[in-house]
C-alpha positions as CSV (number, residue, x, y, z in Angstrom):
1,M,3.5,-4.6,18.4
2,R,0.9,-4.8,15.7
3,I,1.0,-3.8,12.0
4,R,-2.0,-1.6,12.6
5,Q,0.1,0.5,15.1
6,F,2.8,0.8,12.5
7,E,0.2,1.9,9.9
8,A,-1.1,4.5,12.3
9,L,2.4,5.7,13.0
10,R,3.2,6.1,9.3
11,L,0.0,8.0,8.7
12,V,0.5,10.4,11.6
13,V,4.1,11.0,10.4
14,T,3.1,11.6,6.8
15,H,0.0,13.6,7.5
16,G,1.1,15.3,10.7
17,T,-2.0,14.8,12.8
18,T,-4.0,12.0,14.3
19,K,-7.1,13.6,12.8
20,E,-5.8,13.2,9.2
21,A,-4.5,9.7,10.0
22,S,-7.9,8.7,11.3
23,I,-9.6,9.6,8.0
24,Y,-7.3,7.2,6.1
25,L,-7.6,4.4,8.7
26,G,-11.4,4.8,8.9
27,M,-11.4,5.1,12.7
28,G,-11.8,7.8,15.2
29,Q,-9.1,10.2,16.2
30,S,-9.0,8.8,19.7
31,A,-8.4,5.3,18.4
32,V,-5.4,6.5,16.4
33,S,-4.0,8.3,19.4
34,R,-4.5,5.1,21.4
35,L,-2.6,3.0,18.8
36,V,0.3,5.4,18.9
37,S,0.3,5.7,22.7
38,D,0.1,1.9,23.1
39,L,3.1,1.6,20.7
40,E,5.1,4.1,22.7
41,R,4.3,2.1,25.8
42,E,5.4,-1.1,24.2
43,V,8.7,0.3,22.9
44,G,9.4,2.1,26.2
45,F,10.1,5.6,24.8
46,S,8.3,8.6,23.4
47,I,8.0,8.5,19.6
48,F,6.5,12.0,19.5
49,D,6.9,15.1,21.5
50,R,3.6,16.8,21.9
51,K,4.0,20.5,21.4
52,Q,1.1,22.9,21.2
53,G,-1.2,20.3,19.9
54,R,1.3,19.1,17.3
55,L,3.1,15.8,17.2
56,V,6.9,16.0,16.4
57,L,9.1,13.0,16.1
58,T,11.7,12.7,18.9
59,P,15.2,11.7,17.9
60,E,14.5,8.1,19.1
61,G,11.1,8.3,17.2
62,R,12.9,9.2,14.0
63,L,15.2,6.2,14.2
64,F,12.3,3.9,15.2
65,Y,10.1,5.2,12.4
66,A,12.9,4.6,9.8
67,E,12.8,0.9,10.8
68,V,9.0,0.8,10.9
69,A,9.0,2.3,7.3
70,K,11.1,-0.6,6.2
71,V,8.8,-3.1,7.7
72,L,5.8,-1.4,6.1
73,A,7.5,-1.3,2.7
74,S,8.0,-5.1,3.0
75,F,4.4,-5.5,4.1
76,D,3.2,-3.4,1.2
77,R,5.2,-5.5,-1.3
78,V,3.6,-8.7,0.2
79,K,0.2,-7.2,-0.2
80,Q,1.0,-6.2,-3.8
81,R,2.2,-9.6,-4.6
82,S,-0.9,-11.2,-3.1
83,D,-3.1,-8.8,-5.1
84,S,-1.3,-9.4,-8.3
85,N,-1.5,-13.2,-7.7
86,N,-5.2,-13.0,-7.3
87,S,-5.8,-10.8,-10.3
88,E,-3.3,-12.2,-12.8
89,Q,-2.1,-15.7,-13.4
90,T,1.6,-16.4,-12.7
91,P,3.5,-17.3,-15.8
92,E,3.9,-21.0,-15.9
93,L,6.1,-23.2,-18.1
94,K,5.3,-27.0,-18.1
95,I,8.0,-29.2,-19.6
96,I,7.5,-32.9,-20.4
97,S,10.7,-34.8,-20.7
98,M,12.5,-38.1,-20.5
99,P,14.0,-38.7,-17.0
100,A,17.6,-38.5,-18.2
101,L,17.0,-35.0,-19.6
102,A,14.8,-33.9,-16.6
103,F,17.6,-34.6,-14.1
104,G,20.7,-33.7,-16.1
105,F,20.1,-31.3,-19.1
106,L,17.1,-29.2,-18.0
107,P,18.0,-27.9,-14.5
108,P,20.8,-25.5,-15.7
109,I,18.5,-24.2,-18.5
110,T,15.5,-23.7,-16.2
111,E,17.7,-22.1,-13.6
112,N,18.7,-19.5,-16.1
113,L,15.1,-18.8,-17.0
114,V,14.1,-18.4,-13.4
115,R,16.9,-15.9,-12.9
116,R,15.6,-13.8,-15.8
117,S,12.0,-14.0,-14.6
118,E,11.5,-14.6,-10.9
119,D,7.8,-14.8,-11.3
120,L,8.0,-17.8,-13.7
121,L,6.8,-21.1,-12.3
122,I,8.4,-24.1,-14.0
123,S,7.1,-27.7,-13.7
124,I,9.1,-30.6,-15.2
């Protein structure tokens, strides 16, 4: 299974047709149909019923799509994080300290800071 197949599936489900999905993916309608068909072959069941030229999720397809949607949501968050890391600097705190403080006093304090701001990078 490939992420591109999952993306094609999401777009077919949300837009209702392979034609609409193909516009968003920037590829031909037949290529989108192939991605979905290959995915169905890999999972071993029909994700869609094809009724009068329309694609309707099967019960198994609905369950499968729910899991795919979770994977894609995670993937989208990773892409967002990557984009934000490229466009903005991660907040960073540099602390210069004597060794006794660096190993005993500072770790509980910095741990509390990290809990409040998970994006914060601390260097001691």
